[in-house]
PyMOL Python script that loads the backbone (N, CA, C, O; Angstrom):
from pymol import cmd

cmd.read_pdbstr("""\
ATOM      1  N   MET A   1       3.207   1.159  -7.251  1.00  0.00           N
ATOM      2  CA  MET A   1       2.373   1.007  -6.325  1.00  0.00           C
ATOM      3  C   MET A   1       0.985   0.345  -6.550  1.00  0.00           C
ATOM      4  O   MET A   1       0.267   0.607  -7.515  1.00  0.00           O
ATOM      5  N   LEU A   2       0.693  -0.497  -5.612  1.00  0.00           N
ATOM      6  CA  LEU A   2      -1.026  -0.620  -5.314  1.00  0.00           C
ATOM      7  C   LEU A   2      -1.983  -0.208  -4.279  1.00  0.00           C
ATOM      8  O   LEU A   2      -1.916  -0.295  -3.053  1.00  0.00           O
ATOM      9  N   TYR A   3      -2.982   0.310  -5.138  1.00  0.00           N
ATOM     10  CA  TYR A   3      -3.817   0.859  -3.858  1.00  0.00           C
ATOM     11  C   TYR A   3      -5.023   0.128  -4.254  1.00  0.00           C
ATOM     12  O   TYR A   3      -5.326  -0.351  -5.347  1.00  0.00           O
ATOM     13  N   ALA A   4      -5.748   0.144  -2.955  1.00  0.00           N
ATOM     14  CA  ALA A   4      -7.003  -0.290  -3.033  1.00  0.00           C
ATOM     15  C   ALA A   4      -8.023   0.898  -3.157  1.00  0.00           C
ATOM     16  O   ALA A   4      -7.803   2.012  -2.681  1.00  0.00           O
ATOM     17  N   ILE A   5      -9.117   0.566  -3.816  1.00  0.00           N
ATOM     18  CA  ILE A   5     -10.133   1.892  -4.137  1.00  0.00           C
ATOM     19  C   ILE A   5     -11.225   1.137  -3.546  1.00  0.00           C
ATOM     20  O   ILE A   5     -11.684   0.174  -4.159  1.00  0.00           O
ATOM     21  N   LEU A   6     -11.686   1.484  -2.409  1.00  0.00           N
ATOM     22  CA  LEU A   6     -12.670   0.764  -1.470  1.00  0.00           C
ATOM     23  C   LEU A   6     -13.947   1.665  -1.963  1.00  0.00           C
ATOM     24  O   LEU A   6     -13.856   2.874  -2.175  1.00  0.00           O
ATOM     25  N   CYS A   7     -14.972   1.016  -2.091  1.00  0.00           N
ATOM     26  CA  CYS A   7     -16.504   1.650  -2.773  1.00  0.00           C
ATOM     27  C   CYS A   7     -17.229   1.498  -1.398  1.00  0.00           C
ATOM     28  O   CYS A   7     -17.235   0.393  -0.855  1.00  0.00           O
ATOM     29  N   TYR A   8     -17.847   2.584  -0.813  1.00  0.00           N
ATOM     30  CA  TYR A   8     -18.922   2.643  -0.121  1.00  0.00           C
ATOM     31  C   TYR A   8     -20.051   3.318  -0.533  1.00  0.00           C
ATOM     32  O   TYR A   8     -20.071   4.350  -1.204  1.00  0.00           O
ATOM     33  N   HIS A   9     -21.058   2.652  -0.075  1.00  0.00           N
ATOM     34  CA  HIS A   9     -22.941   3.339  -0.142  1.00  0.00           C
ATOM     35  C   HIS A   9     -23.667   2.720   0.538  1.00  0.00           C
ATOM     36  O   HIS A   9     -23.252   1.690   1.069  1.00  0.00           O
ATOM     37  N   ASP A  10     -24.950   3.154   0.726  1.00  0.00           N
ATOM     38  CA  ASP A  10     -26.079   2.998   1.234  1.00  0.00           C
ATOM     39  C   ASP A  10     -26.593   1.583   0.479  1.00  0.00           C
ATOM     40  O   ASP A  10     -26.882   1.522  -0.716  1.00  0.00           O
ATOM     41  N   GLU A  11     -26.637   0.646   1.269  1.00  0.00           N
ATOM     42  CA  GLU A  11     -27.005  -0.661   0.360  1.00  0.00           C
ATOM     43  C   GLU A  11     -28.350  -0.657  -0.241  1.00  0.00           C
ATOM     44  O   GLU A  11     -28.550  -0.634  -1.455  1.00  0.00           O
ATOM     45  N   ASP A  12     -29.258  -0.680   0.661  1.00  0.00           N
ATOM     46  CA  ASP A  12     -30.737  -0.049   0.145  1.00  0.00           C
ATOM     47  C   ASP A  12     -30.788   0.847  -0.907  1.00  0.00           C
ATOM     48  O   ASP A  12     -31.686   0.737  -1.742  1.00  0.00           O
ATOM     49  N   GLU A  13     -30.060   1.608  -0.976  1.00  0.00           N
ATOM     50  CA  GLU A  13     -30.157   2.825  -2.438  1.00  0.00           C
ATOM     51  C   GLU A  13     -29.525   1.676  -3.519  1.00  0.00           C
ATOM     52  O   GLU A  13     -30.197   1.515  -4.538  1.00  0.00           O
ATOM     53  N   VAL A  14     -28.425   0.952  -3.397  1.00  0.00           N
ATOM     54  CA  VAL A  14     -27.697   0.456  -4.300  1.00  0.00           C
ATOM     55  C   VAL A  14     -28.448  -0.847  -4.853  1.00  0.00           C
ATOM     56  O   VAL A  14     -28.279  -1.274  -5.995  1.00  0.00           O
ATOM     57  N   SER A  15     -29.251  -1.392  -3.957  1.00  0.00           N
ATOM     58  CA  SER A  15     -30.176  -2.499  -4.290  1.00  0.00           C
ATOM     59  C   SER A  15     -30.994  -1.873  -5.324  1.00  0.00           C
ATOM     60  O   SER A  15     -30.978  -2.602  -6.316  1.00  0.00           O
ATOM     61  N   ALA A  16     -31.722  -0.802  -5.515  1.00  0.00           N
ATOM     62  CA  ALA A  16     -32.744  -0.182  -6.519  1.00  0.00           C
ATOM     63  C   ALA A  16     -32.070   0.287  -7.184  1.00  0.00           C
ATOM     64  O   ALA A  16     -32.737   1.277  -7.486  1.00  0.00           O
ATOM     65  N   TRP A  17     -30.867   0.401  -7.894  1.00  0.00           N
ATOM     66  CA  TRP A  17     -30.518   0.865  -8.927  1.00  0.00           C
ATOM     67  C   TRP A  17     -30.442   0.194 -10.061  1.00  0.00           C
ATOM     68  O   TRP A  17     -30.096  -0.977  -9.909  1.00  0.00           O
ATOM     69  N   THR A  18     -30.731   0.672 -11.599  1.00  0.00           N
ATOM     70  CA  THR A  18     -30.941  -0.210 -12.436  1.00  0.00           C
ATOM     71  C   THR A  18     -29.487  -0.525 -12.616  1.00  0.00           C
ATOM     72  O   THR A  18     -28.575  -0.135 -11.886  1.00  0.00           O
ATOM     73  N   LYS A  19     -29.375  -1.371 -13.807  1.00  0.00           N
ATOM     74  CA  LYS A  19     -28.155  -2.195 -14.235  1.00  0.00           C
ATOM     75  C   LYS A  19     -27.459  -0.948 -14.655  1.00  0.00           C
ATOM     76  O   LYS A  19     -26.318  -1.059 -14.207  1.00  0.00           O
ATOM     77  N   GLN A  20     -27.580   0.291 -15.349  1.00  0.00           N
ATOM     78  CA  GLN A  20     -26.671   1.161 -15.936  1.00  0.00           C
ATOM     79  C   GLN A  20     -26.142   1.831 -14.723  1.00  0.00           C
ATOM     80  O   GLN A  20     -24.930   1.670 -14.581  1.00  0.00           O
ATOM     81  N   GLU A  21     -26.639   2.430 -13.952  1.00  0.00           N
ATOM     82  CA  GLU A  21     -26.802   2.874 -12.718  1.00  0.00           C
ATOM     83  C   GLU A  21     -25.954   1.878 -11.525  1.00  0.00           C
ATOM     84  O   GLU A  21     -25.721   2.425 -10.447  1.00  0.00           O
ATOM     85  N   ASP A  22     -25.530   0.529 -11.705  1.00  0.00           N
ATOM     86  CA  ASP A  22     -25.285  -0.281 -11.022  1.00  0.00           C
ATOM     87  C   ASP A  22     -23.757  -0.474 -11.630  1.00  0.00           C
ATOM     88  O   ASP A  22     -22.823  -0.872 -10.933  1.00  0.00           O
ATOM     89  N   ALA A  23     -23.637  -0.127 -13.059  1.00  0.00           N
ATOM     90  CA  ALA A  23     -22.190  -0.404 -13.633  1.00  0.00           C
ATOM     91  C   ALA A  23     -21.409   0.791 -13.217  1.00  0.00           C
ATOM     92  O   ALA A  23     -20.186   0.754 -13.348  1.00  0.00           O
ATOM     93  N   ALA A  24     -22.133   2.106 -12.608  1.00  0.00           N
ATOM     94  CA  ALA A  24     -21.404   3.249 -12.221  1.00  0.00           C
ATOM     95  C   ALA A  24     -20.416   2.957 -10.964  1.00  0.00           C
ATOM     96  O   ALA A  24     -20.583   1.842 -10.471  1.00  0.00           O
ATOM     97  N   VAL A  25     -19.579   3.633 -10.460  1.00  0.00           N
ATOM     98  CA  VAL A  25     -19.028   4.018  -9.362  1.00  0.00           C
ATOM     99  C   VAL A  25     -19.225   5.106  -8.797  1.00  0.00           C
ATOM    100  O   VAL A  25     -18.933   6.071  -9.503  1.00  0.00           O
ATOM    101  N   THR A  26     -19.653   5.369  -7.678  1.00  0.00           N
ATOM    102  CA  THR A  26     -19.941   7.021  -7.463  1.00  0.00           C
ATOM    103  C   THR A  26     -18.801   7.671  -6.607  1.00  0.00           C
ATOM    104  O   THR A  26     -17.971   6.791  -6.382  1.00  0.00           O
ATOM    105  N   VAL A  27     -18.569   8.417  -6.252  1.00  0.00           N
ATOM    106  CA  VAL A  27     -17.283   9.534  -5.311  1.00  0.00           C
ATOM    107  C   VAL A  27     -18.159  10.498  -4.575  1.00  0.00           C
ATOM    108  O   VAL A  27     -19.191  10.952  -5.069  1.00  0.00           O
ATOM    109  N   ARG A  28     -17.713  10.803  -3.356  1.00  0.00           N
ATOM    110  CA  ARG A  28     -18.746  11.617  -2.400  1.00  0.00           C
ATOM    111  C   ARG A  28     -18.421  13.069  -3.424  1.00  0.00           C
ATOM    112  O   ARG A  28     -17.262  13.085  -3.838  1.00  0.00           O
ATOM    113  N   SER A  29     -19.073  13.963  -3.757  1.00  0.00           N
ATOM    114  CA  SER A  29     -19.294  15.028  -4.431  1.00  0.00           C
ATOM    115  C   SER A  29     -19.770  16.297  -4.074  1.00  0.00           C
ATOM    116  O   SER A  29     -20.403  15.903  -3.094  1.00  0.00           O
ATOM    117  N   GLY A  30     -19.933  17.270  -4.083  1.00  0.00           N
ATOM    118  CA  GLY A  30     -20.942  18.336  -3.895  1.00  0.00           C
ATOM    119  C   GLY A  30     -20.456  19.395  -5.391  1.00  0.00           C
ATOM    120  O   GLY A  30     -19.832  20.456  -5.365  1.00  0.00           O
ATOM    121  N   GLY A  31     -20.798  18.930  -6.148  1.00  0.00           N
ATOM    122  CA  GLY A  31     -19.967  19.278  -7.590  1.00  0.00           C
ATOM    123  C   GLY A  31     -18.853  19.000  -7.838  1.00  0.00           C
ATOM    124  O   GLY A  31     -18.674  18.214  -8.769  1.00  0.00           O
ATOM    125  N   GLU A  32     -17.944  19.415  -7.270  1.00  0.00           N
ATOM    126  CA  GLU A  32     -16.319  18.915  -7.283  1.00  0.00           C
ATOM    127  C   GLU A  32     -16.258  17.742  -6.359  1.00  0.00           C
ATOM    128  O   GLU A  32     -16.663  17.738  -5.197  1.00  0.00           O
ATOM    129  N   PRO A  33     -15.645  16.637  -7.073  1.00  0.00           N
ATOM    130  CA  PRO A  33     -14.926  15.674  -5.967  1.00  0.00           C
ATOM    131  C   PRO A  33     -14.429  16.180  -4.650  1.00  0.00           C
ATOM    132  O   PRO A  33     -13.702  17.168  -4.756  1.00  0.00           O
ATOM    133  N   LEU A  34     -14.613  15.809  -3.605  1.00  0.00           N
ATOM    134  CA  LEU A  34     -14.189  16.164  -2.384  1.00  0.00           C
ATOM    135  C   LEU A  34     -13.140  15.060  -1.884  1.00  0.00           C
ATOM    136  O   LEU A  34     -13.625  14.030  -1.415  1.00  0.00           O
ATOM    137  N   VAL A  35     -11.600  15.194  -1.949  1.00  0.00           N
ATOM    138  CA  VAL A  35     -10.777  14.281  -1.501  1.00  0.00           C
ATOM    139  C   VAL A  35     -10.453  14.933   0.162  1.00  0.00           C
ATOM    140  O   VAL A  35     -10.174  16.072   0.538  1.00  0.00           O
ATOM    141  N   ILE A  36     -10.560  14.183   0.591  1.00  0.00           N
ATOM    142  CA  ILE A  36     -10.248  13.925   2.354  1.00  0.00           C
ATOM    143  C   ILE A  36      -8.801  13.411   2.813  1.00  0.00           C
ATOM    144  O   ILE A  36      -8.518  12.217   2.720  1.00  0.00           O
ATOM    145  N   ASP A  37      -7.931  14.320   3.294  1.00  0.00           N
ATOM    146  CA  ASP A  37      -6.691  13.575   3.996  1.00  0.00           C
ATOM    147  C   ASP A  37      -6.972  12.813   4.738  1.00  0.00           C
ATOM    148  O   ASP A  37      -7.070  13.506   5.750  1.00  0.00           O
ATOM    149  N   GLY A  38      -7.224  11.701   5.063  1.00  0.00           N
ATOM    150  CA  GLY A  38      -7.389  10.980   6.714  1.00  0.00           C
ATOM    151  C   GLY A  38      -7.595   9.717   6.471  1.00  0.00           C
ATOM    152  O   GLY A  38      -7.974   9.280   5.385  1.00  0.00           O
ATOM    153  N   PRO A  39      -7.339   9.001   7.544  1.00  0.00           N
ATOM    154  CA  PRO A  39      -7.085   7.643   7.632  1.00  0.00           C
ATOM    155  C   PRO A  39      -8.195   6.558   6.952  1.00  0.00           C
ATOM    156  O   PRO A  39      -7.950   5.399   6.616  1.00  0.00           O
ATOM    157  N   PHE A  40      -9.188   7.109   6.873  1.00  0.00           N
ATOM    158  CA  PHE A  40     -10.575   6.332   6.488  1.00  0.00           C
ATOM    159  C   PHE A  40     -12.181   7.683   5.624  1.00  0.00           C
ATOM    160  O   PHE A  40     -12.406   8.893   5.597  1.00  0.00           O
ATOM    161  N   ALA A  41     -12.603   6.854   5.287  1.00  0.00           N
ATOM    162  CA  ALA A  41     -13.861   7.633   4.868  1.00  0.00           C
ATOM    163  C   ALA A  41     -14.819   7.948   6.387  1.00  0.00           C
ATOM    164  O   ALA A  41     -14.832   7.177   7.347  1.00  0.00           O
ATOM    165  N   GLU A  42     -15.299   8.776   6.336  1.00  0.00           N
ATOM    166  CA  GLU A  42     -16.135   9.061   7.292  1.00  0.00           C
ATOM    167  C   GLU A  42     -17.602   8.945   6.663  1.00  0.00           C
ATOM    168  O   GLU A  42     -18.167   9.779   5.956  1.00  0.00           O
ATOM    169  N   THR A  43     -18.162   7.489   7.171  1.00  0.00           N
ATOM    170  CA  THR A  43     -19.266   6.723   6.475  1.00  0.00           C
ATOM    171  C   THR A  43     -20.144   6.286   7.240  1.00  0.00           C
ATOM    172  O   THR A  43     -19.566   5.740   8.180  1.00  0.00           O
ATOM    173  N   LYS A  44     -21.562   6.209   7.387  1.00  0.00           N
ATOM    174  CA  LYS A  44     -22.230   5.171   7.580  1.00  0.00           C
ATOM    175  C   LYS A  44     -22.377   4.317   6.737  1.00  0.00           C
ATOM    176  O   LYS A  44     -23.144   3.432   7.115  1.00  0.00           O
ATOM    177  N   GLU A  45     -21.949   4.173   5.672  1.00  0.00           N
ATOM    178  CA  GLU A  45     -22.391   3.417   4.381  1.00  0.00           C
ATOM    179  C   GLU A  45     -21.669   2.354   4.319  1.00  0.00           C
ATOM    180  O   GLU A  45     -20.471   2.501   4.560  1.00  0.00           O
ATOM    181  N   GLN A  46     -22.083   1.231   4.043  1.00  0.00           N
ATOM    182  CA  GLN A  46     -21.445  -0.066   3.735  1.00  0.00           C
ATOM    183  C   GLN A  46     -20.369  -0.386   2.556  1.00  0.00           C
ATOM    184  O   GLN A  46     -20.484   0.074   1.420  1.00  0.00           O
ATOM    185  N   LEU A  47     -19.485  -1.096   2.907  1.00  0.00           N
ATOM    186  CA  LEU A  47     -18.409  -1.356   1.871  1.00  0.00           C
ATOM    187  C   LEU A  47     -19.055  -2.363   0.987  1.00  0.00           C
ATOM    188  O   LEU A  47     -19.349  -3.458   1.465  1.00  0.00           O
ATOM    189  N   LEU A  48     -19.321  -2.068  -0.354  1.00  0.00           N
ATOM    190  CA  LEU A  48     -19.836  -2.676  -0.955  1.00  0.00           C
ATOM    191  C   LEU A  48     -18.951  -3.519  -1.989  1.00  0.00           C
ATOM    192  O   LEU A  48     -19.294  -4.505  -2.641  1.00  0.00           O
ATOM    193  N   GLY A  49     -17.663  -2.831  -1.959  1.00  0.00           N
ATOM    194  CA  GLY A  49     -16.676  -3.503  -3.194  1.00  0.00           C
ATOM    195  C   GLY A  49     -15.573  -2.881  -3.497  1.00  0.00           C
ATOM    196  O   GLY A  49     -15.665  -1.654  -3.550  1.00  0.00           O
ATOM    197  N   PHE A  50     -14.485  -3.382  -3.726  1.00  0.00           N
ATOM    198  CA  PHE A  50     -13.259  -2.546  -4.124  1.00  0.00           C
ATOM    199  C   PHE A  50     -12.273  -2.916  -5.454  1.00  0.00           C
ATOM    200  O   PHE A  50     -12.270  -3.952  -6.117  1.00  0.00           O
ATOM    201  N   TYR A  51     -11.719  -2.109  -5.555  1.00  0.00           N
ATOM    202  CA  TYR A  51     -10.794  -2.257  -6.879  1.00  0.00           C
ATOM    203  C   TYR A  51      -9.212  -2.269  -6.427  1.00  0.00           C
ATOM    204  O   TYR A  51      -8.800  -1.463  -5.593  1.00  0.00           O
ATOM    205  N   ILE A  52      -8.611  -2.959  -6.862  1.00  0.00           N
ATOM    206  CA  ILE A  52      -6.885  -2.428  -6.785  1.00  0.00           C
ATOM    207  C   ILE A  52      -6.457  -1.971  -8.379  1.00  0.00           C
ATOM    208  O   ILE A  52      -6.731  -2.358  -9.515  1.00  0.00           O
ATOM    209  N   VAL A  53      -5.615  -0.904  -7.753  1.00  0.00           N
ATOM    210  CA  VAL A  53      -5.072  -0.421  -9.108  1.00  0.00           C
ATOM    211  C   VAL A  53      -3.485  -0.337  -8.809  1.00  0.00           C
ATOM    212  O   VAL A  53      -2.913  -0.179  -7.730  1.00  0.00           O
ATOM    213  N   ASP A  54      -2.970  -0.490 -10.079  1.00  0.00           N
ATOM    214  CA  ASP A  54      -1.236  -0.318  -9.877  1.00  0.00           C
ATOM    215  C   ASP A  54      -1.063   1.712 -10.520  1.00  0.00           C
ATOM    216  O   ASP A  54      -1.332   2.231 -11.604  1.00  0.00           O
ATOM    217  N   CYS A  55      -0.576   2.219  -9.382  1.00  0.00           N
ATOM    218  CA  CYS A  55      -0.208   3.727  -9.901  1.00  0.00           C
ATOM    219  C   CYS A  55       0.660   4.047  -9.293  1.00  0.00           C
ATOM    220  O   CYS A  55       0.838   3.577  -8.169  1.00  0.00           O
ATOM    221  N   ALA A  56       1.517   4.988  -9.857  1.00  0.00           N
ATOM    222  CA  ALA A  56       2.798   5.307  -9.295  1.00  0.00           C
ATOM    223  C   ALA A  56       2.606   6.124  -8.379  1.00  0.00           C
ATOM    224  O   ALA A  56       3.507   6.122  -7.541  1.00  0.00           O
ATOM    225  N   THR A  57       1.823   6.798  -8.208  1.00  0.00           N
ATOM    226  CA  THR A  57       1.805   7.993  -6.833  1.00  0.00           C
ATOM    227  C   THR A  57       0.054   7.798  -6.418  1.00  0.00           C
ATOM    228  O   THR A  57      -0.806   7.421  -7.214  1.00  0.00           O
ATOM    229  N   LEU A  58      -0.158   8.143  -5.057  1.00  0.00           N
ATOM    230  CA  LEU A  58      -1.235   8.599  -4.711  1.00  0.00           C
ATOM    231  C   LEU A  58      -2.213   9.421  -5.483  1.00  0.00           C
ATOM    232  O   LEU A  58      -3.369   9.104  -5.764  1.00  0.00           O
ATOM    233  N   GLU A  59      -1.534  10.612  -5.809  1.00  0.00           N
ATOM    234  CA  GLU A  59      -1.974  11.450  -6.710  1.00  0.00           C
ATOM    235  C   GLU A  59      -2.789  11.034  -8.043  1.00  0.00           C
ATOM    236  O   GLU A  59      -3.778  11.584  -8.527  1.00  0.00           O
ATOM    237  N   ALA A  60      -2.026   9.814  -8.524  1.00  0.00           N
ATOM    238  CA  ALA A  60      -2.613   9.228  -9.787  1.00  0.00           C
ATOM    239  C   ALA A  60      -3.591   8.114  -9.350  1.00  0.00           C
ATOM    240  O   ALA A  60      -4.576   7.956 -10.071  1.00  0.00           O
ATOM    241  N   ALA A  61      -3.475   7.452  -8.445  1.00  0.00           N
ATOM    242  CA  ALA A  61      -4.623   6.729  -7.592  1.00  0.00           C
ATOM    243  C   ALA A  61      -5.712   7.716  -7.068  1.00  0.00           C
ATOM    244  O   ALA A  61      -6.709   7.149  -6.622  1.00  0.00           O
ATOM    245  N   ILE A  62      -5.719   8.715  -7.040  1.00  0.00           N
ATOM    246  CA  ILE A  62      -6.828   9.364  -6.350  1.00  0.00           C
ATOM    247  C   ILE A  62      -7.425   9.864  -8.286  1.00  0.00           C
ATOM    248  O   ILE A  62      -8.556   9.577  -8.677  1.00  0.00           O
ATOM    249  N   GLU A  63      -6.664  10.405  -8.949  1.00  0.00           N
ATOM    250  CA  GLU A  63      -7.215  10.647 -10.413  1.00  0.00           C
ATOM    251  C   GLU A  63      -8.068   9.367 -11.103  1.00  0.00           C
ATOM    252  O   GLU A  63      -9.143   9.402 -11.701  1.00  0.00           O
ATOM    253  N   ALA A  64      -7.095   8.100 -10.765  1.00  0.00           N
ATOM    254  CA  ALA A  64      -8.131   6.762 -11.226  1.00  0.00           C
ATOM    255  C   ALA A  64      -9.463   6.961 -10.868  1.00  0.00           C
ATOM    256  O   ALA A  64     -10.374   6.963 -11.696  1.00  0.00           O
ATOM    257  N   ALA A  65      -9.658   7.171  -9.370  1.00  0.00           N
ATOM    258  CA  ALA A  65     -10.930   6.953  -8.489  1.00  0.00           C
ATOM    259  C   ALA A  65     -11.823   8.172  -9.342  1.00  0.00           C
ATOM    260  O   ALA A  65     -12.719   7.762 -10.080  1.00  0.00           O
ATOM    261  N   ARG A  66     -11.578   9.718  -9.244  1.00  0.00           N
ATOM    262  CA  ARG A  66     -12.111  10.400 -10.005  1.00  0.00           C
ATOM    263  C   ARG A  66     -12.952   9.654 -11.673  1.00  0.00           C
ATOM    264  O   ARG A  66     -14.118   9.805 -12.038  1.00  0.00           O
ATOM    265  N   GLN A  67     -11.879   8.907 -12.334  1.00  0.00           N
ATOM    266  CA  GLN A  67     -12.434   8.428 -13.313  1.00  0.00           C
ATOM    267  C   GLN A  67     -13.414   7.676 -13.377  1.00  0.00           C
ATOM    268  O   GLN A  67     -14.060   7.475 -14.406  1.00  0.00           O
ATOM    269  N   MET A  68     -13.643   7.152 -12.232  1.00  0.00           N
ATOM    270  CA  MET A  68     -14.411   5.827 -12.346  1.00  0.00           C
ATOM    271  C   MET A  68     -15.947   6.474 -11.967  1.00  0.00           C
ATOM    272  O   MET A  68     -16.829   5.674 -11.654  1.00  0.00           O
ATOM    273  N   GLY A  69     -16.157   7.483 -11.990  1.00  0.00           N
ATOM    274  CA  GLY A  69     -17.207   8.415 -12.002  1.00  0.00           C
ATOM    275  C   GLY A  69     -17.652   9.395 -11.232  1.00  0.00           C
ATOM    276  O   GLY A  69     -16.986   9.497 -10.201  1.00  0.00           O
ATOM    277  N   HIS A  70     -18.788  10.395 -11.360  1.00  0.00           N
ATOM    278  CA  HIS A  70     -19.182  11.302 -10.083  1.00  0.00           C
ATOM    279  C   HIS A  70     -20.331  11.069  -9.885  1.00  0.00           C
ATOM    280  O   HIS A  70     -21.024  10.817 -10.871  1.00  0.00           O
ATOM    281  N   GLY A  71     -20.996  11.070  -8.443  1.00  0.00           N
ATOM    282  CA  GLY A  71     -22.343  11.136  -8.041  1.00  0.00           C
ATOM    283  C   GLY A  71     -22.601  12.001  -7.408  1.00  0.00           C
ATOM    284  O   GLY A  71     -22.024  13.081  -7.541  1.00  0.00           O
ATOM    285  N   GLU A  72     -23.519  11.798  -6.549  1.00  0.00           N
ATOM    286  CA  GLU A  72     -24.067  12.806  -5.476  1.00  0.00           C
ATOM    287  C   GLU A  72     -24.239  12.120  -4.000  1.00  0.00           C
ATOM    288  O   GLU A  72     -24.784  12.613  -3.012  1.00  0.00           O
ATOM    289  N   SER A  73     -23.714  11.037  -4.116  1.00  0.00           N
ATOM    290  CA  SER A  73     -23.628  10.146  -2.977  1.00  0.00           C
ATOM    291  C   SER A  73     -22.676   8.921  -2.935  1.00  0.00           C
ATOM    292  O   SER A  73     -22.098   8.507  -3.940  1.00  0.00           O
ATOM    293  N   GLY A  74     -22.539   8.318  -1.585  1.00  0.00           N
ATOM    294  CA  GLY A  74     -21.583   7.306  -1.972  1.00  0.00           C
ATOM    295  C   GLY A  74     -19.878   8.175  -1.585  1.00  0.00           C
ATOM    296  O   GLY A  74     -19.601   9.370  -1.681  1.00  0.00           O
ATOM    297  N   ALA A  75     -19.037   7.053  -1.159  1.00  0.00           N
ATOM    298  CA  ALA A  75     -17.765   7.420  -1.175  1.00  0.00           C
ATOM    299  C   ALA A  75     -16.757   6.478  -1.479  1.00  0.00           C
ATOM    300  O   ALA A  75     -16.966   5.266  -1.428  1.00  0.00           O
ATOM    301  N   LEU A  76     -15.660   6.986  -1.796  1.00  0.00           N
ATOM    302  CA  LEU A  76     -14.200   6.087  -2.603  1.00  0.00           C
ATOM    303  C   LEU A  76     -13.112   6.350  -1.299  1.00  0.00           C
ATOM    304  O   LEU A  76     -13.082   7.520  -0.918  1.00  0.00           O
ATOM    305  N   GLU A  77     -12.354   5.535  -0.687  1.00  0.00           N
ATOM    306  CA  GLU A  77     -11.407   5.174   0.004  1.00  0.00           C
ATOM    307  C   GLU A  77     -10.513   4.861  -0.993  1.00  0.00           C
ATOM    308  O   GLU A  77     -10.785   4.571  -2.158  1.00  0.00           O
ATOM    309  N   ILE A  78      -8.972   4.967  -0.250  1.00  0.00           N
ATOM    310  CA  ILE A  78      -7.974   4.907  -1.243  1.00  0.00           C
ATOM    311  C   ILE A  78      -7.095   4.223   0.125  1.00  0.00           C
ATOM    312  O   ILE A  78      -7.048   4.501   1.324  1.00  0.00           O
ATOM    313  N   ARG A  79      -6.577   3.401  -0.568  1.00  0.00           N
ATOM    314  CA  ARG A  79      -5.386   2.561   0.696  1.00  0.00           C
ATOM    315  C   ARG A  79      -4.301   1.806  -0.184  1.00  0.00           C
ATOM    316  O   ARG A  79      -4.413   1.114  -1.196  1.00  0.00           O
ATOM    317  N   PRO A  80      -3.198   2.201   0.586  1.00  0.00           N
ATOM    318  CA  PRO A  80      -1.505   1.760  -0.494  1.00  0.00           C
ATOM    319  C   PRO A  80      -1.967   0.217   0.164  1.00  0.00           C
ATOM    320  O   PRO A  80      -2.285   0.065   1.343  1.00  0.00           O
ATOM    321  N   VAL A  81      -1.933  -0.817  -0.807  1.00  0.00           N
ATOM    322  CA  VAL A  81      -1.699  -2.204  -0.639  1.00  0.00           C
ATOM    323  C   VAL A  81      -0.501  -2.896  -0.835  1.00  0.00           C
ATOM    324  O   VAL A  81       0.157  -2.304  -1.691  1.00  0.00           O
ATOM    325  N   ARG A  82       0.189  -4.100  -0.327  1.00  0.00           N
ATOM    326  CA  ARG A  82       1.205  -4.827  -0.143  1.00  0.00           C
ATOM    327  C   ARG A  82       0.838  -6.125  -0.604  1.00  0.00           C
ATOM    328  O   ARG A  82       0.085  -6.807   0.091  1.00  0.00           O
ATOM    329  N   LEU A  83       1.365  -6.638  -1.906  1.00  0.00           N
ATOM    330  CA  LEU A  83       0.970  -8.112  -2.268  1.00  0.00           C
ATOM    331  C   LEU A  83       1.687  -9.252  -1.467  1.00  0.00           C
ATOM    332  O   LEU A  83       2.907  -9.349  -1.333  1.00  0.00           O
ATOM    333  N   PHE A  84       0.778 -10.069  -0.973  1.00  0.00           N
ATOM    334  CA  PHE A  84       1.518 -11.138  -0.108  1.00  0.00           C
ATOM    335  C   PHE A  84       1.093 -12.467  -0.625  1.00  0.00           C
ATOM    336  O   PHE A  84       0.040 -12.934  -1.058  1.00  0.00           O
ATOM    337  N   GLU A  85       2.669 -13.037  -0.356  1.00  0.00           N
ATOM    338  CA  GLU A  85       2.931 -14.282  -1.172  1.00  0.00           C
ATOM    339  C   GLU A  85       3.167 -15.381  -0.316  1.00  0.00           C
ATOM    340  O   GLU A  85       4.339 -15.522   0.032  1.00  0.00           O
ATOM    341  N   PRO A  86       2.293 -16.242   0.132  1.00  0.00           N
ATOM    342  CA  PRO A  86       2.586 -17.369   1.140  1.00  0.00           C
ATOM    343  C   PRO A  86       3.596 -18.078   0.426  1.00  0.00           C
ATOM    344  O   PRO A  86       3.588 -18.441  -0.750  1.00  0.00           O
ATOM    345  N   GLY A  87       4.709 -18.265   1.547  1.00  0.00           N
ATOM    346  CA  GLY A  87       5.755 -18.933   1.375  1.00  0.00           C
ATOM    347  C   GLY A  87       6.851 -18.389   0.230  1.00  0.00           C
ATOM    348  O   GLY A  87       7.770 -19.004  -0.309  1.00  0.00           O
ATOM    349  N   ALA A  88       6.463 -17.180   0.084  1.00  0.00           N
ATOM    350  CA  ALA A  88       8.034 -16.557  -0.495  1.00  0.00           C
ATOM    351  C   ALA A  88       8.922 -15.942   0.398  1.00  0.00           C
ATOM    352  O   ALA A  88       8.559 -15.426   1.455  1.00  0.00           O
ATOM    353  N   ALA A  89      10.225 -15.991  -0.054  1.00  0.00           N
ATOM    354  CA  ALA A  89      10.959 -15.626   0.954  1.00  0.00           C
ATOM    355  C   ALA A  89      11.056 -14.295   1.836  1.00  0.00           C
ATOM    356  O   ALA A  89      11.226 -13.233   1.235  1.00  0.00           O
ATOM    357  N   GLY A  90      10.965 -14.297   3.092  1.00  0.00           N
ATOM    358  CA  GLY A  90      10.715 -12.920   3.799  1.00  0.00           C
ATOM    359  C   GLY A  90       9.504 -12.944   4.373  1.00  0.00           C
ATOM    360  O   GLY A  90       9.303 -12.200   5.332  1.00  0.00           O
ATOM    361  N   ALA A  91       8.417 -13.852   3.866  1.00  0.00           N
ATOM    362  CA  ALA A  91       7.097 -13.937   4.250  1.00  0.00           C
ATOM    363  C   ALA A  91       6.757 -14.360   5.157  1.00  0.00           C
ATOM    364  O   ALA A  91       5.553 -14.389   5.412  1.00  0.00           O
TER     365      ALA A  91
END
""", "prot")
cmd.dss("prot")
cmd.show_as("cartoon", "prot")
cmd.util.cbc("prot")
cmd.orient("prot")
C-alpha cells in the first residue's frame, strides 16, 4: 500500500535552518512522538513537502515516519494514496 507522509512546519523557522537541520524531517513530539487518530494534522503550519512510502500496513507507515527523525516542532500526516495511470483500463 502506498502512503503519503505530508511534512508540516513553520516556514519562517524552516528557512532559518542550517543545511544539516534542513536534511532532517521532524515529527510532533513531547518526548515521545504523538500519533493522532484523525483525518488530518491539526496545524497552522505550512505543508513543506511529502514522501511517498510503500508499506504493508498503516502501522508500518507510522514506523517509517518515526524513523524520519524526532523534533520539538512540526508534524507529519500520513494518508493512504492510490496510483492513477491515465489511459489505463478502468481509469
